C-alpha positions as CSV (number, residue, x, y, z in Angstrom):
1,M,15.3,26.6,-16.6
2,E,17.4,25.1,-19.5
3,P,15.7,22.9,-22.0
4,E,18.0,19.9,-21.1
5,E,17.0,20.2,-17.4
6,A,13.3,20.1,-18.3
7,A,13.8,17.0,-20.4
8,G,14.9,15.0,-17.3
9,A,16.1,11.5,-17.6
10,G,13.4,10.3,-20.1
11,F,12.6,10.9,-23.6
12,G,11.2,14.4,-24.0
13,P,10.3,17.7,-22.2
14,K,8.4,17.2,-18.9
15,P,6.2,19.6,-17.1
16,F,8.4,19.1,-13.9
17,A,12.2,18.6,-13.9
18,P,13.4,15.5,-12.0
19,Q,14.4,17.4,-8.9
20,E,11.0,19.4,-9.0
21,A,9.2,16.1,-9.1
22,R,11.2,14.5,-6.4
23,E,10.6,17.6,-4.1
24,I,6.7,17.3,-4.7
25,I,6.9,13.6,-3.9
26,L,9.0,13.9,-0.7
27,T,7.0,16.8,0.8
28,L,3.4,16.4,-0.4
29,S,1.2,14.9,2.2
30,R,-1.9,14.1,0.2
31,P,-2.4,11.9,-2.9
32,A,-2.0,13.5,-6.4
33,I,-1.8,12.5,-10.0
34,F,0.9,13.4,-12.3
35,T,-0.6,13.6,-15.9
36,D,2.2,14.1,-18.4
37,M,5.3,12.5,-16.9
38,A,5.3,9.0,-18.4
39,S,3.5,9.1,-21.7
40,D,6.8,8.6,-23.6
41,W,8.1,5.8,-21.6
42,P,8.4,2.5,-23.6
43,A,6.6,0.9,-20.6
44,S,3.5,3.0,-21.4
45,H,2.9,0.5,-24.3
46,W,2.9,-2.6,-22.0
47,T,-0.6,-3.8,-22.8
48,V,-1.4,-7.2,-22.0
49,G,-1.2,-8.1,-25.8
50,Y,2.2,-6.7,-25.9
51,L,3.3,-8.5,-22.8
52,S,1.9,-11.8,-23.9
53,N,4.0,-11.5,-27.2
54,L,7.1,-10.8,-25.0
55,L,6.4,-13.5,-22.5
56,G,5.1,-16.2,-24.8
57,G,4.3,-19.5,-22.9
58,N,5.6,-18.3,-19.6
59,H,3.1,-18.8,-16.8
60,M,2.0,-16.2,-14.2
61,R,0.1,-16.8,-11.0
62,F,-3.3,-15.4,-10.9
63,R,-5.5,-14.9,-7.9
64,I,-9.1,-15.8,-8.5
65,G,-11.8,-13.8,-6.7
66,R,-15.6,-14.1,-6.6
67,R,-17.9,-11.2,-7.6
68,H,-20.2,-10.9,-4.8
69,A,-21.5,-8.4,-2.2
70,D,-20.0,-10.0,1.0
71,P,-19.5,-7.4,3.6
72,A,-16.3,-9.1,4.6
73,P,-13.1,-8.3,2.7
74,Q,-12.0,-10.9,0.2
75,F,-8.6,-11.5,1.4
76,E,-5.9,-13.3,-0.5
77,T,-6.1,-16.3,1.9
78,D,-9.7,-16.6,0.8
79,C,-8.9,-17.0,-2.9
80,P,-7.8,-19.9,-5.1
81,Y,-4.7,-19.3,-7.3
82,I,-4.0,-20.8,-10.8
83,Q,-1.0,-20.8,-13.2
84,A,-1.8,-19.5,-16.7
85,T,-0.2,-17.5,-19.6
86,L,-1.3,-13.9,-20.5
87,Q,-2.6,-15.3,-23.8
88,Q,-4.9,-17.7,-21.8
89,F,-6.0,-14.8,-19.6
90,Q,-6.9,-12.7,-22.7
91,D,-8.8,-15.5,-24.3
92,W,-10.7,-16.0,-21.0
93,I,-11.6,-12.3,-20.8
94,R,-12.8,-12.4,-24.4
95,G,-15.0,-15.4,-23.8
96,A,-13.1,-17.2,-26.7
97,S,-14.4,-20.7,-26.0
98,E,-12.6,-22.2,-29.0
99,C,-9.2,-21.1,-27.5
100,D,-7.2,-22.8,-24.8
101,T,-8.0,-21.0,-21.6
102,G,-6.2,-23.6,-19.3
103,T,-7.4,-23.6,-15.8
104,F,-9.5,-20.5,-16.4
105,Q,-12.1,-22.7,-18.0
106,H,-13.1,-23.7,-14.5
107,Y,-14.2,-20.1,-13.7
108,N,-17.1,-18.4,-15.3
109,I,-16.1,-14.8,-16.0
110,S,-19.5,-13.5,-14.9
111,D,-18.9,-14.9,-11.5
112,Y,-15.0,-14.5,-11.0
113,W,-12.3,-12.0,-11.5
114,A,-8.5,-12.7,-12.0
115,Y,-5.5,-10.8,-10.8
116,A,-1.8,-11.3,-11.4
117,D,-0.7,-8.9,-8.8
118,Y,2.5,-7.9,-7.1
119,K,4.9,-9.4,-9.6
120,Y,8.4,-8.2,-9.5
121,L,9.5,-7.1,-12.9
122,A,13.0,-8.6,-12.3
123,Q,11.5,-11.9,-11.9
124,V,8.9,-11.6,-14.8
125,F,11.6,-10.5,-17.3
126,G,14.5,-12.5,-15.7
127,D,15.8,-13.6,-19.2
128,R,15.7,-10.2,-20.8
129,P,16.9,-7.6,-18.2
130,Q,17.0,-4.9,-20.8
131,I,13.2,-4.5,-20.9
132,L,13.5,-3.2,-17.3
133,K,14.9,0.0,-18.8
134,D,11.3,0.7,-20.3
135,V,10.4,2.0,-16.8
136,V,11.9,5.5,-16.2
137,W,11.4,6.4,-12.5
138,A,14.5,8.8,-12.9
139,D,12.1,11.3,-14.4
140,F,10.7,11.7,-11.0
141,G,14.1,12.4,-9.5
142,F,15.2,9.0,-8.5
143,P,18.2,8.3,-10.8
144,G,19.0,4.7,-11.6
145,R,15.5,3.4,-10.5
146,D,13.8,1.5,-13.3
147,G,11.9,-1.8,-13.7
148,M,14.4,-3.6,-11.3
149,K,12.6,-2.0,-8.4
150,S,9.1,-2.1,-9.8
151,T,6.1,-4.5,-9.7
152,L,3.5,-5.5,-12.2
153,W,-0.2,-5.8,-11.8
154,V,-2.5,-7.4,-14.4
155,G,-6.2,-7.8,-13.8
156,S,-9.7,-8.2,-15.1
157,S,-12.7,-5.9,-14.2
158,G,-13.4,-6.3,-10.5
159,A,-10.0,-7.5,-9.5
160,N,-9.1,-5.8,-6.4
161,T,-6.6,-5.3,-3.6
162,P,-8.1,-5.4,-0.1
163,C,-8.0,-2.0,1.8
164,H,-4.4,-1.8,3.5
165,I,-1.5,0.5,4.2
166,D,2.1,-0.1,3.1
167,S,4.5,0.0,6.1
168,Y,7.4,1.2,4.1
169,G,7.9,4.2,1.7
170,C,5.5,6.1,-0.5
171,N,4.0,4.7,-3.7
172,L,4.2,5.8,-7.4
173,V,1.8,3.8,-9.7
174,L,1.8,4.1,-13.6
175,Q,-1.4,3.1,-15.1
176,V,-0.7,1.4,-18.5
177,E,-4.0,-0.2,-19.8
178,G,-7.5,0.2,-18.6
179,R,-8.6,2.2,-15.7
180,K,-8.5,1.5,-11.8
181,T,-10.5,3.2,-9.1
182,W,-8.7,4.0,-5.9
183,H,-10.2,4.6,-2.5
184,L,-7.7,6.3,-0.4
185,F,-8.0,7.1,3.4
186,P,-5.7,9.4,5.5
187,P,-3.5,8.2,8.2
188,E,-5.7,9.7,10.8
189,D,-8.5,7.4,9.7
190,T,-6.6,4.4,11.0
191,A,-9.0,3.8,14.0
192,Y,-11.9,3.9,11.6
193,L,-10.5,1.3,9.3
194,Y,-10.2,-1.5,12.0
195,P,-6.6,-2.5,11.3
196,T,-5.7,-6.1,11.5
197,R,-2.5,-8.2,10.8
198,I,-4.4,-11.4,9.9
199,P,-3.7,-12.3,7.2
200,Y,-0.1,-11.7,8.1
201,E,2.0,-10.2,5.3
202,E,5.3,-8.3,6.1
203,S,4.9,-4.7,5.3
204,S,1.1,-4.6,4.9
205,V,-1.6,-3.7,7.5
206,F,-4.9,-4.8,6.3
207,S,-8.4,-3.3,7.1
208,K,-11.3,-5.5,8.3
209,V,-13.6,-3.2,6.3
210,N,-14.9,-4.0,2.9
211,V,-15.0,-0.3,1.9
212,L,-17.6,-0.9,-0.9
213,N,-20.0,-2.9,1.3
214,P,-19.2,-2.2,4.9
215,D,-20.6,-4.3,7.7
216,W,-22.1,-1.3,9.6
217,R,-23.3,-3.4,12.6
218,R,-19.8,-4.7,13.4
219,L,-17.6,-1.9,12.1
220,P,-19.7,1.2,12.6
221,L,-16.7,3.6,13.1
222,F,-16.1,3.5,9.3
223,S,-18.8,5.9,9.0
224,K,-16.3,8.5,10.3
225,A,-13.7,7.9,7.7
226,H,-12.8,10.4,4.9
227,P,-12.5,8.7,1.5
228,H,-10.6,10.2,-1.3
229,V,-11.7,8.4,-4.5
230,V,-10.1,8.8,-7.9
231,T,-10.1,6.7,-11.1
232,L,-6.6,6.4,-12.7
233,H,-6.5,6.5,-16.5
234,P,-3.6,5.1,-18.8
235,G,-0.5,7.5,-18.8
236,Q,-1.2,8.8,-15.5
237,V,1.0,8.3,-12.4
238,L,-0.6,8.2,-8.9
239,F,1.4,9.4,-6.0
240,V,0.3,7.6,-2.7
241,P,1.8,9.3,0.4
242,S,3.3,7.3,3.3
243,R,0.7,5.6,5.6
244,W,-2.4,6.2,3.4
245,W,-4.9,3.4,3.3
246,H,-6.0,2.3,-0.2
247,Y,-8.4,-0.1,-1.7
248,V,-8.0,-0.5,-5.4
249,E,-10.3,-2.2,-8.0
250,S,-10.0,-2.6,-11.8
251,V,-12.7,-0.9,-13.8
252,D,-12.3,-2.2,-17.3
253,D,-12.0,-5.6,-18.8
254,I,-8.3,-5.6,-18.6
255,T,-5.9,-3.5,-16.4
256,V,-2.2,-3.2,-16.4
257,S,-0.2,-1.2,-13.8
258,V,3.5,-0.8,-12.9
259,N,4.5,0.6,-9.5
260,T,7.5,1.3,-7.2
261,W,7.8,2.2,-3.6
262,I,10.2,5.0,-2.7
263,E,12.2,4.5,0.5
264,L,11.9,7.2,3.2
265,D,13.8,8.0,6.5
266,S,10.8,6.7,8.5
267,D,11.3,3.3,7.1
268,H,14.1,2.6,9.5
269,A,11.7,2.7,12.5
270,A,9.0,0.9,10.4
271,R,11.2,-1.9,9.9
272,V,11.5,-2.3,13.7
273,E,7.8,-2.1,14.0
274,E,7.4,-4.9,11.4
275,A,10.0,-7.1,13.2
276,V,8.0,-6.7,16.4
277,T,4.8,-7.5,14.6
278,R,6.3,-10.6,13.0
279,M,7.5,-11.9,16.3
280,V,4.1,-11.4,18.0
281,V,2.0,-12.9,15.2
282,C,4.3,-15.9,14.8
283,A,4.3,-16.6,18.5
284,F,0.5,-16.5,18.6
285,K,-0.3,-18.2,15.3
286,S,2.6,-20.8,14.7
287,T,0.7,-23.5,16.6
288,S,-2.3,-22.8,14.4
289,S,-3.7,-25.9,12.7
290,S,-3.5,-24.5,9.2
291,V,-1.0,-21.8,8.2
292,H,-3.2,-20.9,5.2
293,D,-5.7,-19.4,7.5
294,W,-3.5,-16.7,8.6
295,L,-0.3,-16.5,6.5
296,N,-0.7,-14.5,3.2
297,P,0.3,-16.3,0.1
298,T,2.9,-13.7,-0.6
299,E,4.9,-15.0,2.5
300,D,7.1,-17.9,1.8
301,E,7.2,-19.6,5.3
302,V,6.6,-19.2,9.1
303,T,9.9,-18.1,10.6
304,S,11.2,-19.3,13.9
305,H,11.3,-17.3,17.1
306,E,15.1,-17.3,16.9
307,T,14.9,-15.9,13.3
308,N,12.4,-13.3,14.1
309,L,14.6,-12.2,17.2
310,L,17.6,-11.8,14.7
311,Y,15.5,-9.8,12.3
312,L,14.4,-7.5,15.3
313,N,17.9,-6.9,16.4
314,Q,19.2,-6.2,12.9
315,A,16.4,-3.6,12.4
316,L,17.3,-2.0,15.8
317,V,21.0,-1.7,14.9
318,A,20.1,-0.4,11.5
319,S,17.8,2.2,13.0
320,A,20.3,3.2,15.6
321,E,23.0,3.7,12.9
322,H,20.7,5.8,10.8
323,R,19.9,8.0,13.8
324,A,23.7,8.3,14.6
325,R,24.5,9.3,11.0
326,R,21.8,11.9,10.8
327,A,23.0,13.3,14.3
328,E,26.7,13.4,13.0
329,G,25.7,15.0,9.8
330,S,23.7,17.9,11.6
331,C,26.8,18.6,13.8
332,R,29.5,18.5,11.1
333,P,30.7,21.8,10.0
334,Q,29.4,22.7,6.4
335,S,31.3,24.4,3.6
336,P,29.8,27.6,2.1
337,A,28.7,25.7,-1.0
338,S,27.0,23.0,1.0
339,K,25.3,25.6,3.1
340,K,24.0,27.4,0.1
341,A,22.9,24.1,-1.4
342,K,21.0,23.3,1.7
343,L,19.2,26.7,1.9
344,D,18.3,26.3,-1.8
345,A,16.8,22.9,-1.1
346,D,15.1,24.1,2.0
347,E,13.6,27.1,0.1
348,A,12.3,24.8,-2.7
349,T,10.8,22.3,0.0
350,D,9.1,25.2,1.7
351,L,7.6,26.5,-1.4
352,C,6.4,23.0,-2.4
353,T,5.0,22.4,1.0
354,Q,3.2,25.8,1.2
355,R,2.1,26.0,-2.5
356,P,1.9,22.6,-4.2
357,P,2.1,23.3,-7.9
358,F,-1.3,21.9,-8.7
359,G,-2.7,22.4,-12.3
360,K,-3.2,20.4,-15.4
361,H,0.0,18.4,-14.8
362,L,-0.5,17.7,-11.1
363,L,-4.0,16.9,-9.9
364,P,-5.0,16.8,-6.3
365,V,-7.1,13.8,-5.2
366,A,-9.9,15.6,-3.4
367,P,-11.7,14.3,-0.5
368,G,-15.3,13.1,-1.3
369,P,-18.4,12.6,0.8
370,P,-17.7,10.9,4.1
371,A,-18.1,7.2,4.4
372,A,-21.4,7.8,6.3
373,A,-23.0,8.9,3.1
374,L,-22.8,5.3,2.0
375,R,-25.1,4.5,5.0
376,G,-27.2,7.5,4.6
377,E,-26.5,8.6,8.2
378,D,-24.6,11.4,9.8
379,A,-21.3,10.1,11.1
380,G,-21.8,11.8,14.4
381,S,-24.9,9.9,15.1
382,I,-23.3,6.5,14.9
383,V,-23.5,4.4,18.2
384,C,-20.8,1.8,18.6
385,G,-21.7,-1.7,18.9
386,E,-20.2,-4.0,21.6
387,D,-17.3,-5.1,19.4
388,C,-16.6,-1.6,18.1
389,A,-12.9,-0.6,18.2
390,Q,-12.7,2.7,19.9
391,P,-10.5,5.4,18.4
392,P,-7.7,6.8,20.5
393,N,-8.6,9.3,23.2
394,H,-6.1,12.1,23.1
395,S,-7.4,13.8,26.2
396,Q,-4.9,13.5,29.0
397,D,-7.6,14.5,31.6
398,A,-10.3,12.0,30.8
399,P,-10.8,9.4,33.3
400,Q,-10.3,5.9,32.0
401,T,-11.2,2.4,33.4
402,P,-8.4,0.1,33.1
403,Q,-8.8,-2.9,30.9
404,G,-9.9,-5.8,33.1
405,A,-11.1,-3.6,35.8
406,S,-14.6,-3.9,37.0
407,D,-17.0,-1.0,36.1
408,P,-20.1,-1.1,38.2
409,G,-22.0,0.7,35.5
410,A,-20.9,-1.5,32.5
411,P,-23.1,-4.2,31.0
412,P,-22.0,-7.7,31.4
413,A,-19.6,-9.1,28.7
414,S,-21.7,-10.8,26.1
415,Q,-19.0,-13.1,24.6
416,T,-15.7,-14.6,25.4
417,V,-12.6,-12.9,24.0
418,S,-10.8,-14.9,21.5
419,S,-7.0,-15.3,21.0
420,D,-7.3,-13.4,17.6
421,E,-9.0,-10.4,19.4
422,V,-6.2,-10.3,21.8
423,L,-3.6,-10.6,18.9
424,D,-5.4,-7.7,17.3
425,C,-4.9,-5.6,20.3
426,L,-1.2,-6.5,20.6
427,V,-0.4,-5.8,17.1
428,N,-2.5,-2.6,16.8
429,P,-0.4,0.1,15.0
430,R,-0.6,2.2,18.1
431,V,0.8,-0.5,20.4
432,I,3.4,-1.5,18.0
433,R,4.6,2.0,17.7
434,L,4.9,2.4,21.5
435,V,6.8,-0.9,21.8
436,T,9.2,0.3,18.9
437,Q,9.8,3.7,20.7
438,L,10.7,1.8,23.9
439,L,13.0,-0.4,22.2
440,L,14.7,2.4,20.2
441,E,15.2,4.3,23.6
442,K,17.1,1.4,24.9
443,Q,19.6,1.7,21.9
444,I,20.6,5.2,23.0
445,P,23.8,5.1,25.0
């Protein structure tokens, strides 16, 4: 490998050339940490103090959360929001009573945490776009990707993101200041995480589980989950594969992170799934007395049925066109040069898939003890409660009683089913995936 190839698009030699890093990201199916790929980025110096000097008196929106041991997740719909500067945030963290802490003064830091999360850098630095070049995702094999397609996260200790999966893409996260602990769960744990679309946010599926303090009585299947826990340090970049669940919490007094979502081919079908979900959720909840009870603050408004139907048809057309292009590309005759390039790419992908280059520059996020260890019980001994969401039964021969049918041996129902419980079933990821598959089949001529 030539030195200029190793240097990549950044500012010095890297342990992986851009194409190598890209192949790792697009083929690796488990979380991993890149340790020496971003330490020379200008963005690696984006401490809160540095950002505060850059932004001056510009306000940011902070989510305020309570430090308590409630077994229910603290969703964003449960939190108040305030507008404040990063300087006021710093003064609040330091307990500087003589300084102007703005609206932070209403929240005792021993009882509350604050999080300026999910801030698009293009909006944060709208008046100085040159700053966006400080983020160099091109080093990971994605040329032209910088802060324009990145988000900023600034929090105090205890600040957290509820456990969820992202519907689109895979995730790269640069830790800039402080440390964050990530609790990750593989896609096959979905049934154990009790997925819900309330609160509703386009592209996020939340879990009903507070992974640090689970409600074992209501959500016993979480005992079967397989957490992968890692603490991310400054300079490290975490790779989160598609459809991996994650709960994230700030460890130190101040944390700063920058992330980007890398688009994947599977996003085309995922956008159809999201359009179906939006249509169903809005149909059920648009008559609710308070939109704040179910619509995540990240969503601007409740869209009409006509608008949602338009979104769905646009997603179906885009997905059908994508599949047609892929089919056309696979049938088109290839030149000897393109065939060789494809063979080389396939060989590199096979090598990466079979033998991920783990070592001091790429650390796997290893699985930890099963979630049952939190409870001190064997996951296999858990008995489901009456409102336990059963995992999928993959046996084709197992007899099943249809929902709504009478089972002479079944105990009488102990409670009335609510509309939210019906909604949870309708927008369960398995159901939405099946509906999407049926809709996409209708697009085939």
